[in-house]
Steps between C-alpha positions, in 0.01 A plus 500: 500500500371351177153342482499139608414228252493130568539196286483128581792266500350321196480836310863574589619162369308559181671833449842347552427228243372748238798730563756220469360409162469856376749583227704183600306237295564680161852646551713275733495163310708665215754619746530161667567328171727767364746417786436135605359370167284182556600521865302815540254307716785444746568877522134549565499236772813652662355851481172392660695327785705811572183711459344306783782592731457862395121477575591366846709824562205717399264296717728536796483886463129485459462293824714742702291792401155358399305832541747722303615528144854478372526885483394532863727257668794609300484815715443292813810298433743747357384823650312803340741618231684187403171307505323762285783477239453130487134540468547733201715235341228243538238740367711560187559121463117435501444787254774380267358143504151638411645703212689202359181291516310765316769506223478124485122533425572748218777291346298183495189653348683712244733210406262210492146602492442854368821600320355812338351646819722771669640383823395829663128393455571162658670649809224760538224248490673267741586778737126598524404163651818493724395848637142371574634190680748691703234759597267215621762373736664159579173355637317536167811391311508176703129428444552544120799256516270237657271529193778468243733225646264202402492624145883534494549149630232360260671661196845363609347147533349531158830610357687203655229258390507599129877498477548152647498335152780728386751426795829343402700414808816446301521876466581523872799271457785479600431612847766715672700564189521874581769621739411573857576869435254515215229334715566743789503798267168386344342462855564854572211583246232341709661621807482869396164461318290439718654399829719803570202712407273330764645739765202713391275267697649637823273799416197266502583291817316747743175451301488127564240388748670166601852640569616194695464286189609774251864388479415138423242612240765723340737206458229266373377748241850576388573136449176447310582795258848359461368149412290648222802690361707184513237292313459769233883505449510123468208520253680754287808284477330169425258652236708778343858392576752715700644680192162608376393609845822700560450698173152622577418771755153358565547117472179411690292695256679321209434174685122545484526558119614132465153379605290380202231233530346451157347822361282587797753546790740774392626843626523369854781759565218739608490291828863584570430868419209502747707321771775761462268794494327397815814408690705802389206736600521372850878528507492861377209612718662347812837681438329832407271484801787415733715781361206750562462378859872510554514859380213614714660338808841654427322843489275411796176562322154344571430384148689408185220578246625865410815328362320259260469724202851676533666161552325348197617785280857464617478127435354563151798722403768278675374183317631637169855584630559209739637295212498586133374170333417140568846376393662722760246364750637145470850621580349719789323204661812278466771732614374822657191409698626197698781689691267801547221280632746310722613812668156634585297181526761293696783699642290775665226278648768275654669799645167612644438162653843475653493853642153432646636202692805682611287782635262272678793314660658833606166604670 
C-alpha cells in the first residue's frame, strides 16, 4: 500500500488546466493550420468538443473506482494477468509521454533560446527538478501548481492585451474553406495532445478529497484549458496568418515577438517562454510521477521512490532516440502519435468501462 496523499478539488482542477496547456500552446497551432489553414480554429473547436466526450469516459471510470488507480482496477476488471499486462501498457504510455515532453523542452531551448548549449545539459538540468517534484509527491506538486497558475493566467492576459492592435480579422476569412477531412485531421492534434494523454489523471483521482465532485471538476478544467488553446490558435491566425503559423514549429513564441510598443516594451516573448516552462513542468512531473506510482503498484511495492533515479536515467537516454530531430517531430505528431494515442487513450479505457459494466451486470 502506497503512502496516502490528498489534494483538494481546486488543486486537481489547476493541475488539469496546466497539464492541458503544457506543450500544446507552443506546438499544436502550427499543426492545426498546416491541415485546415485559416480554419484551424474550427479544428481546435472540434477537437475540444470530442475531448470533452473523452474526459467524460475517464470521469466515468474514476467514479466507479474512486479509491483506486487505473493500474489497480485494470486487474479488478480484467483479472490478474490480463489486467497486469494492460497496466504495463499504461505505465509505458505515461513514461513515453514524459520522455516526449522532456525532448520538447530540449528542442525548444536549443532551437530558440540557447542554440549553442548542448541538449544533454538542458535535459539533465530539467530532469533534476522533475526528480525533486516527483519525490515530494502529488500533494506538494498540487500546492506548487496553486502558486503558479495566477502568474500563468496573468502572462496570457498580458500577451492578448498587447497583441490586440495587430489583429487583422480578414486573415481568418473565408471561413470553412478547408475540406471537412482536413478539419477533422487537424482536430486529431488537440485530441491526441493533450486530451488522449489525460488518462494519466486516473492515477490522481484517488488522491482527491471531494470525490463526488471530481468528475465535474475534471470536465470543467478540461474545458477551460481547451478554451485557452482555442484562443491562442485564433490569435496566431489573426496576427501571423495561417501560412506563417503553419511553417513555424513554435508559432506562439513567434507571436510574442510581434509585440513592440515604442522602444520601452519589447522582448515580450519571454512571457511565452515562462508560461511554457511552468505548464510543461507540471505536465512532465505528473506523467513521471504517475509512471512511478504505476510501476510500484504493478510490482506491489510500498513506495515508488527507489525508481526515481533509474527511471530518470532511462528517460534521459530515451529522449535522444525517441525521434532524431525537430523536423521529424512535426511528422511524428501529425501521423504517428494520434493513432498510437487513440489506441491507448481511447480504445483501452472504453474497453475497461464496458467490461466493468458487463461484469457488474453479471454479478
